[in-house]
DSSP file (Angstrom, degrees, kcal/mol; ACC not computed):
  #  RESIDUE AA STRUCTURE BP1 BP2  ACC     N-H-->O    O-->H-N    N-H-->O    O-->H-N    TCO  KAPPA ALPHA  PHI   PSI    X-CA   Y-CA   Z-CA
    1    1 A M              0   0    0      0, 0.0    44,-0.2     0, 0.0     2,-0.2   0.000 360.0 360.0 360.0 133.2    0.0    0.0    0.0
    2    2 A L        -     0   0    0     42,-1.9     2,-0.2    41,-0.1    75,-0.2  -0.483 360.0-105.6 -83.7 153.3    1.4    3.4   -1.0
    3    3 A E  E     -a   77   0A   0     73,-0.6    75,-3.4    -2,-0.2     2,-0.5  -0.536  31.5-144.9 -73.9 142.2    1.6    6.4    1.4
    4    4 A I  E     -a   78   0A   0     -2,-0.2     2,-0.4    73,-0.2    75,-0.2  -0.944  16.1-175.2-112.8 130.3   -1.0    9.1    0.7
    5    5 A R  E     -a   79   0A   0     73,-3.1    75,-3.1    -2,-0.5     2,-0.5  -0.982  13.8-146.6-122.9 136.7   -0.1   12.8    1.2
    6    6 A L  E     -a   80   0A   0     -2,-0.4    75,-0.2    73,-0.2    73,-0.1  -0.873  17.0-129.4-101.3 130.1   -2.6   15.6    0.9
    7    7 A R    >>  -     0   0    0     73,-2.7     4,-2.2    -2,-0.5     3,-0.5  -0.394  32.5-105.8 -67.2 156.1   -1.4   19.0   -0.4
    8    8 A P  H 3> S+     0   0    0      0, 0.0     4,-2.1     0, 0.0     5,-0.2   0.856 121.9  54.9 -54.2 -36.8   -2.4   21.9    1.8
    9    9 A E  H 3> S+     0   0    0      1,-0.2     4,-2.3     2,-0.2    74,-0.2   0.892 108.1  48.3 -64.3 -39.1   -5.1   22.9   -0.7
   10   10 A A  H <> S+     0   0    0     -3,-0.5     4,-2.5    70,-0.3    -1,-0.2   0.881 109.0  53.4 -68.9 -38.1   -6.6   19.5   -0.5
   11   11 A E  H  X S+     0   0    0     -4,-2.2     4,-2.4     2,-0.2    -2,-0.2   0.898 110.5  47.6 -61.4 -39.5   -6.6   19.5    3.3
   12   12 A Q  H  X S+     0   0    0     -4,-2.1     4,-2.7    -5,-0.2     5,-0.2   0.906 109.5  52.8 -68.6 -41.2   -8.4   22.9    3.1
   13   13 A D  H  X S+     0   0    0     -4,-2.3     4,-2.4     1,-0.2     5,-0.2   0.935 111.9  46.9 -54.7 -46.9  -10.9   21.5    0.6
   14   14 A L  H  X S+     0   0    0     -4,-2.5     4,-2.5     1,-0.2     5,-0.2   0.915 112.6  47.5 -64.2 -46.0  -11.6   18.6    3.0
   15   15 A A  H  X S+     0   0    0     -4,-2.4     4,-2.3     2,-0.2    -1,-0.2   0.909 112.8  49.4 -63.4 -42.4  -11.9   20.7    6.1
   16   16 A D  H  X S+     0   0    0     -4,-2.7     4,-2.2     2,-0.2    -2,-0.2   0.927 113.3  45.7 -63.5 -45.4  -14.3   23.2    4.4
   17   17 A A  H  X S+     0   0    0     -4,-2.4     4,-2.5    -5,-0.2     5,-0.2   0.920 112.9  49.6 -65.9 -43.7  -16.5   20.4    3.0
   18   18 A A  H  X S+     0   0    0     -4,-2.5     4,-2.3     1,-0.2    -1,-0.2   0.905 111.4  49.7 -62.7 -40.7  -16.7   18.5    6.3
   19   19 A A  H  X S+     0   0    0     -4,-2.3     4,-1.8    -5,-0.2    -1,-0.2   0.909 110.4  50.4 -64.2 -41.6  -17.6   21.7    8.2
   20   20 A W  H  X S+     0   0    0     -4,-2.2     4,-1.4     1,-0.2    -2,-0.2   0.939 112.2  46.4 -62.6 -46.5  -20.3   22.5    5.7
   21   21 A Y  H  X S+     0   0    0     -4,-2.5     4,-1.9     1,-0.2     7,-0.3   0.883 109.4  54.8 -63.3 -37.7  -21.8   19.0    6.1
   22   22 A E  H  < S+     0   0    0     -4,-2.3    -1,-0.2     6,-0.2    -2,-0.2   0.853 106.3  52.3 -65.0 -33.8  -21.6   19.2    9.8
   23   23 A E  H  < S+     0   0    0     -4,-1.8    -1,-0.2     1,-0.2    -2,-0.2   0.826 107.1  53.4 -68.7 -31.4  -23.6   22.5    9.8
   24   24 A Q  H  < S-     0   0    0     -4,-1.4    -2,-0.2     1,-0.3    -1,-0.2   0.901 133.3  -8.7 -70.8 -41.0  -26.3   20.8    7.7
   25   25 A R  S >X S-     0   0    0     -4,-1.9     3,-2.4     0, 0.0     4,-0.5  -0.892  79.7-107.0-158.5 124.9  -26.7   17.9   10.1
   26   26 A P  T 34 S+     0   0    0      0, 0.0    -4,-0.1     0, 0.0    -3,-0.1  -0.294 108.1  20.5 -54.9 130.7  -24.6   17.0   13.2
   27   27 A G  T 3> S+     0   0    0     -5,-0.0     4,-1.8     4,-0.0     5,-0.1   0.090  96.0  98.9  97.2 -22.3  -22.6   13.9   12.4
   28   28 A L  H <> S+     0   0    0     -3,-2.4     4,-2.4    -7,-0.3    -6,-0.2   0.854  78.5  57.0 -68.6 -33.3  -22.8   14.3    8.7
   29   29 A G  H  X S+     0   0    0     -4,-0.5     4,-2.2     1,-0.2    -1,-0.2   0.894 107.5  48.5 -61.6 -39.3  -19.3   15.9    8.5
   30   30 A H  H  > S+     0   0    0      2,-0.2     4,-2.2     1,-0.2    -2,-0.2   0.872 109.3  52.6 -68.4 -37.1  -17.9   12.8   10.2
   31   31 A E  H  X S+     0   0    0     -4,-1.8     4,-2.1     2,-0.2    -2,-0.2   0.909 108.9  50.7 -63.5 -40.9  -19.7   10.6    7.8
   32   32 A F  H  X S+     0   0    0     -4,-2.4     4,-2.4     1,-0.2    -2,-0.2   0.939 109.9  49.2 -60.5 -47.6  -18.2   12.6    4.9
   33   33 A L  H  X S+     0   0    0     -4,-2.2     4,-2.5     1,-0.2    -1,-0.2   0.869 108.6  53.9 -61.7 -36.7  -14.7   12.2    6.4
   34   34 A D  H  X S+     0   0    0     -4,-2.2     4,-2.2     2,-0.2    -1,-0.2   0.912 109.7  47.5 -62.4 -42.5  -15.3    8.4    6.8
   35   35 A E  H  X S+     0   0    0     -4,-2.1     4,-2.2     2,-0.2    28,-0.3   0.890 111.4  50.4 -67.1 -38.8  -16.2    8.1    3.1
   36   36 A V  H  X S+     0   0    0     -4,-2.4     4,-2.9     2,-0.2    -2,-0.2   0.929 109.7  51.2 -62.9 -44.1  -13.2   10.2    2.1
   37   37 A E  H  X S+     0   0    0     -4,-2.5     4,-2.1     1,-0.2    -2,-0.2   0.902 109.6  49.7 -59.7 -42.3  -11.0    7.9    4.3
   38   38 A A  H  X S+     0   0    0     -4,-2.2     4,-1.9     2,-0.2    -1,-0.2   0.902 111.9  48.6 -63.2 -40.7  -12.4    4.8    2.6
   39   39 A T  H  X S+     0   0    0     -4,-2.2     4,-2.3     1,-0.2    -2,-0.2   0.921 110.2  50.6 -65.7 -43.9  -11.8    6.3   -0.8
   40   40 A L  H  X S+     0   0    0     -4,-2.9     4,-2.4     1,-0.2    -1,-0.2   0.859 108.1  53.6 -63.7 -34.6   -8.2    7.2    0.1
   41   41 A S  H  X S+     0   0    0     -4,-2.1     4,-1.8     2,-0.2    -1,-0.2   0.908 108.7  49.0 -64.5 -41.6   -7.6    3.7    1.3
   42   42 A S  H  X S+     0   0    0     -4,-1.9     4,-2.5     2,-0.2    -2,-0.2   0.902 110.7  50.7 -63.5 -40.8   -8.8    2.4   -2.1
   43   43 A I  H  < S+     0   0    0     -4,-2.3    -2,-0.2     1,-0.2    -1,-0.2   0.926 109.2  51.0 -61.8 -44.5   -6.5    4.8   -3.8
   44   44 A A  H  < S+     0   0    0     -4,-2.4   -42,-1.9     1,-0.2    -1,-0.2   0.850 114.1  44.4 -62.8 -35.0   -3.5    3.6   -1.7
   45   45 A E  H  < S+     0   0    0     -4,-1.8    -2,-0.2     1,-0.2    -1,-0.2   0.916 136.0   5.4 -77.0 -44.9   -4.2    0.0   -2.5
   46   46 A T    ><  +     0   0    0     -4,-2.5     3,-1.5    -5,-0.2     4,-0.3  -0.552  66.2 165.0-142.5  72.3   -4.9    0.2   -6.3
   47   47 A P  G >  S+     0   0    0      0, 0.0     3,-1.2     0, 0.0    -1,-0.1   0.808  74.1  61.2 -63.3 -30.1   -4.2    3.8   -7.6
   48   48 A L  G 3  S+     0   0    0      1,-0.2     4,-0.1    -5,-0.1    -5,-0.1   0.555  86.6  74.2 -78.4  -4.9   -4.2    2.8  -11.2
   49   49 A M  G <  S+     0   0    0     -3,-1.5    -1,-0.2    -6,-0.1    -6,-0.1   0.662  81.8  85.5 -78.0 -14.0   -7.7    1.4  -11.2
   50   50 A F  S <  S-     0   0    0     -3,-1.2    10,-0.1    -4,-0.3     2,-0.0  -0.664  91.2-101.9 -89.8 143.3   -9.0    5.0  -11.1
   51   51 A P        -     0   0    0      0, 0.0     8,-2.0     0, 0.0     2,-0.4  -0.280  26.9-120.8 -69.0 145.3   -9.4    6.8  -14.5
   52   52 A S  E     +B   58   0A   0      6,-0.2     6,-0.3     1,-0.1     3,-0.1  -0.682  28.6 178.7 -79.3 133.3   -6.9    9.4  -15.7
   53   53 A V  E    S+     0   0A   0      4,-2.9     2,-0.2    -2,-0.4     5,-0.2   0.616  70.4   3.8-111.7 -19.2   -8.5   12.7  -16.3
   54   54 A H  E >  S-B   57   0A   0      3,-1.4     3,-2.9     1,-0.2    -1,-0.3  -0.733 111.9 -55.7-169.6 116.5   -5.6   14.8  -17.4
   55   55 A R  T 3  S-     0   0    0      1,-0.3    -1,-0.2    -2,-0.2    -3,-0.0  -0.248 125.1  -9.7  48.0-114.6   -2.0   13.7  -18.0
   56   56 A N  T 3  S+     0   0    0     -3,-0.1    17,-0.8    -4,-0.1     2,-0.5   0.204 110.9 107.9 -99.5  17.7   -0.9   12.0  -14.7
   57   57 A T  E <   -BC  54  72A   0     -3,-2.9    -4,-2.9    15,-0.2    -3,-1.4  -0.818  47.9-170.1 -98.2 132.2   -3.9   13.1  -12.7
   58   58 A R  E     -BC  52  71A   0     13,-3.1    13,-2.3    -2,-0.5     2,-0.4  -0.781  10.4-141.0-116.9 162.0   -6.5   10.6  -11.7
   59   59 A R  E     - C   0  70A   0     -8,-2.0     2,-0.5    -2,-0.3    11,-0.2  -0.984  10.1-170.3-129.9 134.3   -9.9   10.9  -10.1
   60   60 A A  E     - C   0  69A   0      9,-2.5     9,-3.0    -2,-0.4     2,-0.3  -0.990  22.4-133.8-121.7 124.8  -11.7    8.8   -7.5
   61   61 A V  E     - C   0  68A   0     -2,-0.5     2,-0.6     7,-0.2     7,-0.3  -0.576  16.9-131.7 -76.9 136.1  -15.4    9.5   -6.8
   62   62 A I  E > > - C   0  67A   0      5,-2.9     3,-1.2    -2,-0.3     5,-0.6  -0.808  28.5-120.2 -90.8 120.0  -16.3    9.7   -3.1
   63   63 A H  T 3 5S+     0   0    0     -2,-0.6   -24,-0.1   -28,-0.3   -25,-0.1  -0.231  87.8  10.4 -63.3 146.9  -19.3    7.5   -2.4
   64   64 A R  T 3 5S+     0   0    0      1,-0.1    -1,-0.2   -29,-0.0   -32,-0.0   0.226 118.4  74.1  72.7 -12.3  -22.5    9.0   -1.0
   65   65 A F  T < 5S-     0   0    0     -3,-1.2     2,-1.8     2,-0.2    -3,-0.2  -0.963  87.0-118.4-132.5 147.9  -21.3   12.5   -1.5
   66   66 A P  T   5S+     0   0    0      0, 0.0    20,-3.2     0, 0.0     2,-0.3  -0.222  78.5 107.5 -82.2  51.2  -20.9   14.6   -4.8
   67   67 A F  E   < -CD  62  85A   0     -2,-1.8    -5,-2.9    -5,-0.6     2,-0.3  -0.872  48.8-161.1-125.3 157.0  -17.1   14.9   -4.3
   68   68 A S  E     -CD  61  84A   0     16,-2.3    16,-2.1    -2,-0.3     2,-0.5  -0.975  16.0-133.3-134.3 151.5  -14.1   13.5   -6.0
   69   69 A A  E     -CD  60  83A   0     -9,-3.0    -9,-2.5    -2,-0.3     2,-0.5  -0.917  17.9-157.0-102.8 128.5  -10.4   13.2   -5.0
   70   70 A Y  E     +CD  59  82A   0     12,-2.8    11,-2.2    -2,-0.5    12,-1.4  -0.906  25.0 163.8-106.1 131.9   -7.9   14.2   -7.6
   71   71 A F  E     -CD  58  80A   0    -13,-2.3   -13,-3.1    -2,-0.5     2,-0.4  -0.963  38.4-126.6-149.1 160.3   -4.4   12.7   -7.2
   72   72 A H  E     +CD  57  79A   0      7,-2.4     7,-2.1    -2,-0.3   -15,-0.2  -0.928  19.3 179.9-107.3 133.4   -1.1   12.0   -8.8
   73   73 A A        +     0   0    0    -17,-0.8     5,-0.1    -2,-0.4   -16,-0.1  -0.050  53.0  99.6-122.7  31.9    0.1    8.4   -8.7
   74   74 A D  S    S+     0   0    0    -18,-0.2    -1,-0.1     3,-0.1     4,-0.1   0.135  73.8  58.9-108.0  21.0    3.4    8.6  -10.5
   75   75 A S  S    S-     0   0    0      2,-0.6     4,-0.0    -3,-0.2     0, 0.0  -0.767 103.2 -83.8-134.4 179.8    5.8    8.8   -7.5
   76   76 A P  S    S+     0   0    0      0, 0.0   -73,-0.6     0, 0.0     2,-0.3   0.709 115.9  37.9 -62.9 -16.6    6.6    6.5   -4.5
   77   77 A S  E    S-a    3   0A   0    -75,-0.2    -2,-0.6   -72,-0.0     2,-0.5  -0.888  89.4-109.0-129.3 163.9    3.6    8.1   -2.7
   78   78 A I  E     -a    4   0A   0    -75,-3.4   -73,-3.1    -2,-0.3     2,-0.6  -0.790  27.8-156.1 -90.8 130.6    0.1    9.3   -3.8
   79   79 A I  E     -aD   5  72A   0     -7,-2.1    -7,-2.4    -2,-0.5     2,-0.6  -0.937   2.7-154.2-110.8 113.1   -0.3   13.1   -3.8
   80   80 A V  E     +aD   6  71A   0    -75,-3.1   -73,-2.7    -2,-0.6   -70,-0.3  -0.772  15.6 177.4 -85.8 119.7   -3.9   14.3   -3.4
   81   81 A I  E     +     0   0A   0    -11,-2.2     2,-0.3    -2,-0.6   -10,-0.2   0.693  60.6   3.9 -98.2 -21.4   -4.1   17.7   -5.0
   82   82 A A  E     - D   0  70A   0    -12,-1.4   -12,-2.8   -72,-0.1     2,-0.4  -0.986  41.8-157.6-161.1 150.1   -7.8   18.4   -4.6
   83   83 A I  E     + D   0  69A   0     -2,-0.3     2,-0.3   -14,-0.2   -14,-0.2  -0.914  40.4 178.1-128.0 103.4  -11.1   17.2   -3.1
   84   84 A M  E     - D   0  68A   0    -16,-2.1   -16,-2.3    -2,-0.4     2,-0.1  -0.827  34.3-115.6-120.8 146.2  -13.7   18.9   -5.1
   85   85 A H  E >   - D   0  67A   0     -2,-0.3     3,-1.6   -18,-0.2   -18,-0.3  -0.477  35.1-119.7 -67.7 143.8  -17.5   19.1   -5.4
   86   86 A G  T 3  S+     0   0    0    -20,-3.2    -1,-0.1     1,-0.3   -19,-0.1   0.695 109.4  58.5 -62.6 -21.2  -18.7   17.8   -8.7
   87   87 A S  T 3  S+     0   0    0    -21,-0.3    -1,-0.3     2,-0.1     2,-0.1   0.534  85.2 100.9 -88.3  -5.2  -20.3   21.1   -9.6
   88   88 A R  S <  S-     0   0    0     -3,-1.6    -4,-0.0     1,-0.1     0, 0.0  -0.410  91.8 -86.7 -77.6 156.3  -17.1   23.1   -9.4
   89   89 A N    >   -     0   0    0      1,-0.2     3,-1.9    -2,-0.1     4,-0.3  -0.454  34.0-143.0 -61.8 121.5  -15.1   24.0  -12.4
   90   90 A P  G >  S+     0   0    0      0, 0.0     3,-0.6     0, 0.0     4,-0.4   0.693  95.6  69.0 -65.3 -16.4  -12.8   21.1  -13.1
   91   91 A R  G >> S+     0   0    0      1,-0.2     3,-0.7     2,-0.2     4,-0.7   0.687  78.6  82.7 -72.6 -15.9  -10.1   23.4  -14.2
   92   92 A R  G X4 S+     0   0    0     -3,-1.9     3,-0.8     1,-0.3    -1,-0.2   0.882  91.1  46.3 -57.3 -41.3   -9.7   24.6  -10.6
   93   93 A W  G X4 S+     0   0    0     -3,-0.6     3,-1.7    -4,-0.3    -1,-0.3   0.718  96.4  74.5 -76.7 -19.0   -7.5   21.6   -9.6
   94   94 A K  G <4 S+     0   0    0     -3,-0.7    -1,-0.2    -4,-0.4    -2,-0.2   0.758  89.8  58.9 -66.3 -22.3   -5.3   22.0  -12.7
   95   95 A N  G <<        0   0    0     -3,-0.8    -1,-0.3    -4,-0.7    -2,-0.1   0.452 360.0 360.0 -83.5   0.6   -3.6   25.1  -11.2
   96   96 A R    <         0   0    0     -3,-1.7    -1,-0.2    -4,-0.1    -2,-0.2   0.448 360.0 360.0 -94.6 360.0   -2.5   23.1   -8.2
């Protein structure tokens, strides 16, 4: 299993989304974080099973929530560059 590292921008994406869900319903933010953790575990185990969306960037859909994790899997570790809502402009992560 490969090590996963989140870029600071991805950590902020995650914190913002979890806080928003927690405001909607107590406990929902934790459920979101659990789903993200499950997705990151899948990425660490088999990163190449996720589709490439641009050059060396891959995307993993987060179950139950309209978010995806964008990551690079071409080094000894996985680098998560963004955790984005599906309605956001997909070009946003390309600048990271």
